[in-house]
N, C-alpha and C positions, 0 to 999 in steps of 0.2 A: 455511391456506396450502398450495398444491399441492406435492407432492414434486418437481415440476419447477422449483421456484423457482431462479432464478439469482442467487447471492449476489455482491454487488460490494463491493470494498474500495477506499476512496477516499483520496487522498493529502493529507497535511499537516493532520491534525486540528486543530492549533492555529491556524494562520493562516485556515483555510477553515471554521471552525465555523459562521459565519452562513450561508454558502453551502450547506453540507450540511444544516443544519437547515431551510433554506428548501425544498430539494428534498424532503426527507422530509415536511414539512408539506403541500406542494403535492400530493405523491403521495397523501396521505390525503384531501385535500379535493377534488382533481380527478383521480381515477384514470383517467378516460377519455382524458386527455391523454398518459398513460404506457403504455409497453409492459406487457403482462401478465407477471406472475411475475418481475419484476426488482426486487431488493431492495437497499437500502443496509444491509449487514450489519455492517460496521465501518468505522472511519476509522483510518488508520495514520499514524505519524510520531513526533514527539518534542516535548516542551516544550524551549525553548531551554536551552542550556548543560548538557545531559545528556552527560557524557563517554562514556557507553555507546552513545550514538547513532551510527548508521552510515548510509552511502548518500548523505547530504547533510550539510553543515556547518550547524548550527542555532545561532545566537548571537543573544541579545537579553536584555532584562531582563523578568523575569516574577515576580510575587508568588505567594505561596501562595494568597491569595484568588482570584487570577485562575485559577490551576490548578483550584481547586475549582469555580469557576463554569463553566469549560469542561467539566469532567467531568460536572457536573450536567446540562448541556445534552444531552449524549449519553445519559446514564442515563435522563433523563426520556422520551426517545424510543425507548429500547430498542436504541440503536446501541452496539455494542461499541467500545472504544478499544484500539488495537493499537500497542504500542511497537516502534519499529524499533531495538532494542538489538543492532545487528549489527556494531558496530565490531570489525574483525578483530584489532585490536592490544591488546585488553583483556587484562590480566594480573591475577594474584591481588591485587596491590597496589591495584588500582582498584576492587575489589569493595566496599570500605567507604565509597565516595564517599557523602557525606551527602545531597546533593541528589538523586541518582538513587534512593537508597533511600527518601527522603521521597516522591518521585513515585510509586514503586511502592506504597508504603503508602496513599497517598491514593486510588489507583485500584484497590485490592485488592478488587474485587467479582467474584464468580463470573461467568465468561464473558469478562472482559477477556483480552487476548492479548499475547504478546510474540514478535516475530520474533527468532531467535537465530542466531548464527554461531560465536563463539568458545566452545569447549567449557568453559572455566573459568567463564565467566559463565552459560552454560546450566545447569551443575551447581549453581551458587550459587542461581539463581532457582528451580530445581526444589525445592531444600531449604528455602529461606527463604520462597518465595511459591508454595506448591503449588496455589493456586486458579487461577493463570493458565494458560491454554492456550498451549502452546508450538508455534511454527510454524518450520519449517526455511526459512531465507531463501535467496533467489535469489543473494545476495552470496557464497554458497559456490562459485558458478560450477561447478556439477556439470553436465557435459555427456556423461558416460558412463552408458549405460543400466543397467549392472550396479551402479554406485554409486547411481543414482537408485532402483533397486529396493531396495537395502539401506536407503536413507533412508526409504522408504515402509514398511519393516518395523519401523522404530523408533517410539518413543512420541511421535509428533508429531500434532497434530490435523490439520495440513495441511503439504504440501511445495510451495513455490513453485518452479516450473520455470524453468530458463533459457529466456528467450523465443526464443532461436535454435532451439529444438526445437519450437516451436509447431505448425509445419506439416509435421513429419516423420511418416512413416507409423508409426514405432515407438510414438509416444505413444498411438495408438489401439488398440494391442495390450497396453498396460500394465495390470497389475492396479491396484486401488485408485484408479481414475480419479476416484471421488467424493471423494478426499482430495488431489487435485492442484489447485493454483491456477495459473492462466495469466495472464500479463501481456498484456493485449490491445493496448496502444498504446505499447510500449516505445520511448522516444526514443533509446536506444542504437542504433548501427548493428548490423545483423545480423552476428553472429560478431565483434564488436569484440575485437581482441587485447589491448586495454589495460584491460579492465573490472576485472580483479582488482587490477592496479596502481592504478587509479583509486580503488577502495575502500580500499586501504591509505593512499593520499595523504589521502583524506578523513578516515579514522580518525585519522591522525596530527594533522591540523589540528584535529579535534574535541577531542582530548586536550589540545592546547596552546591552546585557545580562539583559534584563528588563522583569519583570513579570507584569508590570503595564498594567491593562486591557484597552481596547479602551473606548472611551466615550460612545459607544453603546454596548449592549450585544446581542448576538445571542441566541435566545430561543431554537433553534433546538438542541443544544448540551445537553440539559436537557431531551430530549425525550428518551423513552425506545425503544428497538428494535421493539416491536410489533406496535408502532406508526410509525416508519420509513417504515413499510410495507404498510402504506397507501399512500406513495409518488407514483406519476405517474412514477417516474424513477425506482422504486423498481422492481428487477427481481426475481421472485419466483423460487423455485426449479423446479416447473412444467414447467415454461417457459424456464428455463435454460437448463434442460435436453431435452426439446422438441424443441421449435421454434428456440432458439439461437444456440443450437448445430447443428441442422439440417441446419442452415444458414452458418455454418462454423466458428462461434465464439468459441474460445478455452481458452480465458484468462479473468479471473474474479478477481476483487479486492474487499476486504472487507474494508469498512471505519471503523474508530474507534480509531485513535491515541489519546491517552491522556484521553480516556473515562473510566469510572469505569469498572472493569474486568467483572462484570456480564453481561454487554451488549455485550461484545465481545464473551463471552462464549455462550450466547443465539444465536448469529449469527452463530458461528462455529458449534454448535449442529444442527441448522437448515440446513446448507448447507453440512455438512459432515456426520452426524449420522442419521441412520434410526430412525423414531419417537418413535418406541417401546422401544428404548434404552436410550432415553433422561433422564428419571428420574434416572436411574442407573449411567449415566455418570455425572450428577450433583453431586451425592453423592461422587463418586470417586474423582472428581476434587476438591471438597471442602475438602475432607479428605487428599488427597495425595499432593496437591499443596498449599492449603491455610491453612491446618492443623486445620480445623474447625470440 
């Protein structure tokens, strides 16, 4: 594999396991349909009911057998699983949660990853599960370059940048660009003033197993992929394969946890599949995965 490979991190490994495995398998069997040097490196998210989870509220019923089956699908394909354990409201009393620890033990294979935010949980994971690679989450909302520089000097395998900084000149002058992860299609509005508050609301709901929506609604979650392309933070394939790769960026994240499948499919086709094959892939995906 070329050193120029672009690593992609895909949203919601639990719900979208069949979709991601399909893309991986098609990339192996029909490589000429895909862009060169684009790789599904890991899929991020959480199994339902993990109180450590952040970013989205994930509630559902899931068995241990189902968890093991999903993990095996990724392990068999060499795709890492990345847990979004970024709930900013985690306290020491939450560390002993049986379900979260069971999930961590089941997925405790060298190479799997955890996105972290709350220091108390990060320290716990470092001590109890040292084989996991730790990644500094965008939910920290770091937008000061001195703080980002400090974050990159810490023992994280990657640091996920606030997407509002994607197109700022400063990021192209940063050190350690090979350890910076960029969100290419963030559905949040550029420089949204409510992001941190939103993460806290979500964290509280996850702790309480509550699907009660906040008093305010974010209209951005209802936008289609082509509308997200209008964001200043959006990174096009032209920029990704050109300016960003030339600057040494190698890690790119797709937003889309909890969104309708067609938005994620549109984004994956855009970043992975050559345009002349999009229509055929839509038809195959609808037939093979969604049985339509």
